[in-house]
C-alpha positions in Angstrom: 0.0 0.0 0.0 2.5 2.6 1.2 5.1 2.1 -1.5 3.1 1.6 -4.6 -0.7 2.2 -4.2 -0.8 5.4 -2.1 1.6 7.3 -4.4 -0.4 6.2 -7.4 -3.6 7.6 -5.8 -2.3 11.1 -5.0 -3.2 12.6 -8.4 -6.7 10.9 -8.7 -7.5 12.0 -5.1 -6.4 15.6 -5.9 -8.7 15.5 -8.9 -11.5 14.2 -6.7 -11.0 17.1 -4.3 -11.0 19.7 -7.2 -14.2 18.2 -8.7 -15.9 18.1 -5.3 -15.0 21.7 -4.6 -16.5 22.7 -8.0 -19.7 20.6 -7.3 -19.0 18.2 -10.1 -19.8 14.5 -10.2 -17.1 11.9 -10.2 -19.2 8.7 -10.2 -18.7 7.9 -13.9 -15.1 8.7 -14.8 -13.9 7.9 -18.3 -12.7 4.3 -18.4 -9.0 3.6 -18.0 -7.5 2.3 -21.2 -5.8 -1.0 -20.8 -2.3 -0.9 -22.2 -1.3 -4.4 -21.4 -4.0 -6.0 -23.7 -5.0 -8.5 -21.1 -8.7 -9.3 -20.4 -8.3 -8.7 -16.7 -10.7 -9.8 -14.0 -14.3 -8.6 -13.8 -15.1 -7.9 -10.1 -18.3 -6.7 -8.5 -17.7 -4.2 -5.7 -20.3 -3.1 -3.2 -19.9 0.7 -2.7 -21.2 2.4 0.4 -22.0 6.1 -0.1 -23.1 8.7 2.3 -25.7 11.0 0.8 -24.9 9.8 -2.7 -27.2 12.1 -4.8 -26.0 11.2 -8.3 -26.1 7.4 -8.3 -27.6 6.1 -11.5 -27.2 2.5 -10.5 -28.2 2.6 -6.9 -29.9 -0.5 -5.8 -30.7 0.3 -2.2 -31.4 3.8 -0.8 -31.4 3.7 3.0 -32.7 6.8 4.6 -33.5 7.8 8.2 -34.5 11.2 9.3 -31.0 12.6 9.4 -28.8 10.2 7.5 -28.8 8.7 4.1 -26.8 5.8 2.7 -26.7 4.4 -0.7 -25.4 1.0 -1.7 -24.3 0.5 -5.3 -23.0 -2.6 -6.9 -20.4 -1.6 -9.5 -18.4 -3.8 -11.9 -14.7 -3.2 -12.4 -12.4 -4.7 -15.1 -9.2 -5.1 -13.0 -5.8 -5.6 -14.6 -2.2 -4.5 -13.9 -2.7 -1.2 -15.8 -6.1 -0.5 -14.4 -5.9 -1.5 -10.7 -9.0 -1.5 -8.5 -7.8 1.3 -6.2 -7.2 3.7 -9.1 -10.6 3.0 -10.6 -12.4 3.4 -7.3 -10.7 6.6 -6.2 -11.7 8.1 -9.6 -15.3 7.2 -8.7 -15.0 8.9 -5.3 -14.6 5.6 -3.5 -11.8 4.0 -1.4 -11.1 0.2 -1.6 -11.2 -1.9 1.6 -8.8 -4.4 0.1 -5.9 -3.8 -2.3 -6.2 -6.2 -5.2 -9.7 -7.5 -5.5 -11.9 -5.5 -3.1 -15.4 -6.6 -2.5 -16.3 -3.4 -0.6 -15.5 0.2 -1.1 -16.4 3.2 1.0 -17.1 6.7 -0.3 -14.3 9.2 0.2 -17.0 11.6 1.6 -17.8 9.1 4.3 -14.1 8.6 5.2 -13.6 12.3 5.3 -16.6 12.6 7.7 -15.4 9.8 10.0 -11.9 11.3 10.0 -13.3 14.7 11.1 -15.7 13.0 13.6 -12.7 11.2 15.2 -10.9 14.5 15.6 -13.8 15.6 17.9 -14.6 12.3 19.6 -12.6 9.4 20.9 -11.8 7.3 17.8 -13.9 4.2 17.8 -13.9 2.3 14.5 -15.6 -0.6 16.2 -18.6 1.4 17.4 -18.9 3.3 14.0 -18.7 0.0 12.1 -21.2 -1.8 14.4 -23.7 1.1 14.1 -23.3 1.1 10.3 -23.6 -2.7 10.1 -26.8 -2.6 12.2 -28.2 0.3 10.2 -27.6 -1.6 6.9 -28.8 -5.0 8.3 -32.2 -3.4 9.4 -32.6 -2.4 5.8 -31.8 -5.7 4.3 -28.1 -5.7 3.6 -26.2 -8.2 5.7 -22.5 -8.8 5.6 -21.3 -12.5 5.4 -18.9 -12.3 8.4 -20.0 -10.7 11.7 -17.0 -8.3 11.9 -16.4 -8.0 8.1 -17.4 -4.4 7.8 -15.4 -3.4 10.9 -12.2 -5.0 9.6 -12.6 -3.7 6.1 -13.7 -0.2 7.2 -10.8 0.1 9.7 -8.3 -0.8 6.9 -9.8 1.6 4.4 -9.9 4.4 7.0 -6.3 3.9 8.0 -5.1 3.8 4.4 -7.3 6.8 3.4 -5.7 8.9 6.3 -2.3 8.0 5.0 -3.4 9.2 1.5 -4.7 12.5 2.9 -1.4 12.9 4.8 0.7 12.3 1.6 -1.5 14.7 -0.4 -1.3 17.4 2.2 2.5 17.0 2.3 2.6 17.2 -1.5 0.5 20.4 -1.5 2.7 21.9 1.3 5.8 21.2 -0.9 4.2 23.1 -3.8 3.4 26.2 -1.7 
């Protein structure tokens, strides 16, 4: 992650930030052109969004009075020149696993949780348990009991490293 993946995500994440600040959508980026002429692996990824307003493929819209989640099942053609993390960050998502992720979390949600944990005691277990319960009550159940917790904690940690690297890069340019 730290040596290869995070550095490759710096530019796509900066583009995401710019598009977000301009109010533009980033859910359907142009496809990455495969330069290795392989067929790759087709992988379905469950994407968890927070207040995802422009989902065209949303299959489950979970709303409460103050919080909205969307789940979207997206298909990725993964190969060495079009890795899953790159494709997902271009869509405003962050993978929970490196090579063949089954779950991705919106960058917006990771930003929110990062800010929340600056103001509260960090508790990934409580956040993940609440999210798992919220989703289960609306029909989406994860296979393993602590699956979301482990995957979310991994994604959050790697996302925070990416943010740190991007901030350092911006500081170098200033």
